[in-house]
C-alpha positions as CSV (number, residue, x, y, z in Angstrom):
1,M,-57.6,-55.3,-45.2
2,G,-59.3,-58.9,-45.0
3,K,-57.3,-62.4,-45.2
4,A,-55.5,-63.3,-48.6
5,I,-57.4,-65.6,-51.5
6,L,-55.4,-68.1,-53.0
7,V,-56.5,-67.6,-57.0
8,L,-55.1,-70.5,-59.4
9,R,-56.2,-70.3,-63.6
10,I,-57.1,-73.7,-64.1
11,K,-58.3,-73.2,-68.1
12,G,-55.9,-72.0,-70.8
13,Q,-56.2,-69.1,-73.5
14,V,-58.1,-70.5,-76.0
15,N,-61.5,-69.1,-76.9
16,V,-62.1,-67.0,-73.8
17,P,-64.2,-63.9,-73.8
18,E,-62.8,-60.5,-73.8
19,D,-64.2,-59.0,-71.0
20,V,-63.4,-62.3,-68.9
21,E,-59.7,-62.8,-70.6
22,N,-59.2,-58.4,-69.6
23,T,-60.7,-59.5,-65.7
24,L,-57.8,-62.7,-65.5
25,K,-55.1,-60.3,-66.6
26,R,-55.8,-57.6,-64.3
27,L,-55.6,-60.6,-61.1
28,R,-52.7,-61.5,-62.7
29,L,-53.5,-65.1,-64.3
30,Y,-52.1,-64.5,-67.6
31,R,-51.6,-68.3,-68.2
32,K,-53.1,-71.8,-66.9
33,N,-51.5,-73.2,-63.8
34,F,-50.6,-69.2,-62.8
35,A,-51.5,-68.8,-59.3
36,T,-51.6,-65.3,-57.0
37,L,-53.1,-64.1,-53.9
38,V,-55.6,-61.3,-53.4
39,D,-57.9,-59.1,-50.7
40,D,-60.8,-60.9,-49.4
41,N,-62.9,-57.9,-50.4
42,D,-66.0,-56.9,-52.7
43,N,-64.0,-55.9,-55.7
44,Y,-61.9,-59.0,-55.9
45,M,-64.9,-61.3,-55.3
46,G,-67.0,-59.8,-58.0
47,M,-63.7,-60.1,-60.4
48,L,-63.5,-64.1,-59.2
49,K,-67.3,-64.8,-60.0
50,K,-67.3,-63.3,-63.5
51,C,-64.3,-65.7,-63.9
52,M,-65.6,-68.7,-62.0
53,H,-65.8,-71.2,-65.0
54,Y,-61.5,-70.6,-66.0
55,I,-60.4,-70.3,-61.9
56,A,-60.5,-71.6,-58.6
57,W,-60.1,-69.7,-55.2
58,C,-59.8,-70.8,-51.2
59,E,-58.8,-68.8,-48.3
60,A,-54.9,-69.2,-48.2
61,D,-53.5,-70.0,-45.0
62,S,-49.7,-68.8,-44.1
63,N,-48.6,-72.7,-44.9
64,I,-49.4,-72.7,-48.6
65,I,-48.4,-69.1,-49.0
66,E,-45.0,-70.2,-47.3
67,E,-44.4,-73.0,-49.5
68,L,-45.5,-71.0,-52.9
69,L,-42.6,-68.3,-51.6
70,R,-40.1,-70.6,-51.0
71,K,-40.8,-73.2,-54.2
72,R,-42.7,-71.0,-56.5
73,G,-41.5,-67.4,-55.6
74,R,-39.3,-65.1,-57.9
75,K,-37.6,-62.1,-58.1
76,V,-37.4,-60.3,-61.3
77,G,-34.5,-62.0,-62.9
78,D,-36.4,-65.5,-62.3
79,K,-34.0,-65.9,-58.9
80,G,-35.6,-67.6,-56.1
81,L,-36.7,-65.7,-52.5
82,T,-34.3,-66.5,-49.8
83,D,-34.6,-65.2,-46.2
84,E,-32.4,-62.5,-47.1
85,D,-35.1,-60.9,-49.5
86,A,-37.5,-61.0,-46.7
87,K,-34.8,-59.7,-44.4
88,A,-34.8,-56.7,-47.1
89,W,-38.9,-56.0,-47.1
90,G,-38.6,-56.1,-43.2
91,Y,-39.4,-59.5,-42.5
92,K,-37.5,-62.2,-40.2
93,D,-37.8,-64.9,-42.9
94,L,-40.0,-66.2,-45.3
95,S,-42.7,-67.3,-42.7
96,F,-43.2,-64.2,-40.8
97,L,-43.4,-62.7,-44.4
98,A,-46.0,-65.6,-45.4
99,K,-47.8,-65.1,-42.3
100,A,-48.2,-61.1,-43.4
101,L,-49.0,-62.2,-46.6
102,G,-52.4,-64.6,-45.1
103,E,-53.6,-62.0,-42.7
104,G,-53.9,-59.3,-45.5
105,K,-51.3,-56.5,-43.7
106,V,-49.4,-56.8,-47.1
107,K,-50.0,-57.2,-50.6
108,L,-47.6,-58.7,-53.3
109,K,-47.6,-55.9,-55.1
110,E,-46.0,-54.0,-52.6
111,L,-43.1,-56.1,-52.3
112,K,-40.2,-54.6,-54.4
113,G,-38.9,-56.9,-57.0
114,L,-41.3,-59.7,-56.3
115,K,-43.3,-60.7,-59.0
116,P,-46.8,-60.8,-58.2
117,F,-47.6,-64.2,-59.5
118,F,-46.6,-67.9,-58.9
119,R,-45.7,-70.5,-62.0
120,L,-46.9,-73.9,-61.3
121,N,-46.4,-77.3,-62.8
122,S,-49.3,-79.4,-63.9
123,P,-51.3,-81.2,-61.2
124,K,-49.8,-84.8,-60.5
125,G,-53.1,-86.9,-61.0
126,G,-55.0,-84.3,-62.7
127,F,-58.5,-83.2,-62.2
128,N,-62.2,-82.3,-63.9
129,T,-61.3,-78.8,-65.2
130,K,-64.9,-78.7,-67.2
131,R,-67.2,-78.9,-63.5
132,L,-67.5,-76.4,-60.5
133,Y,-67.0,-77.9,-57.3
134,P,-70.0,-78.6,-56.1
135,Q,-70.5,-80.8,-59.4
136,R,-67.6,-82.7,-58.7
137,G,-65.0,-80.1,-60.5
138,V,-62.1,-77.9,-58.9
139,L,-63.6,-74.7,-60.4
140,G,-65.2,-71.8,-58.6
141,K,-64.6,-71.6,-54.8
142,N,-62.7,-74.8,-53.6
143,P,-62.0,-75.8,-50.3
144,E,-59.8,-78.4,-51.5
145,L,-57.6,-76.0,-53.4
146,P,-54.6,-75.9,-51.1
147,E,-54.2,-79.7,-51.5
148,I,-54.0,-79.4,-55.4
149,V,-51.5,-76.8,-55.2
150,K,-49.3,-79.0,-53.1
151,T,-49.6,-81.3,-56.0
152,M,-48.5,-78.4,-58.3
153,L,-45.4,-77.3,-56.5
């Protein structure tokens, strides 16, 4: 398993081609401003490139993963995560769990009772949702995504 990739859905659900919508559902990005973590492998990279006009992604470091878990991680029943939950999954606390997720040692779907996505707020200050990152937008592979996600927490 490779490193984890943070994926964020930028655009909404209207006028999305059916094959792209199915791919987004497989990535567990059901709505706008949903984020998730996936492995860095060829299968997922193909899915990301297929949906690149609707999502943004970058390599995830353990700091942003820990912030996502603490502020937006939810268990079934819409309850927040605590360090006791991390202990139940076999980790010392949420920072160790975030490190394991970032290194690809464990996946979100393997953690029983944890929702495999994060629901975020709209970003403070906004961003250009119509252009790819090289064209001064946010879509596609975007190394500035962790800063954008921090404005959405």
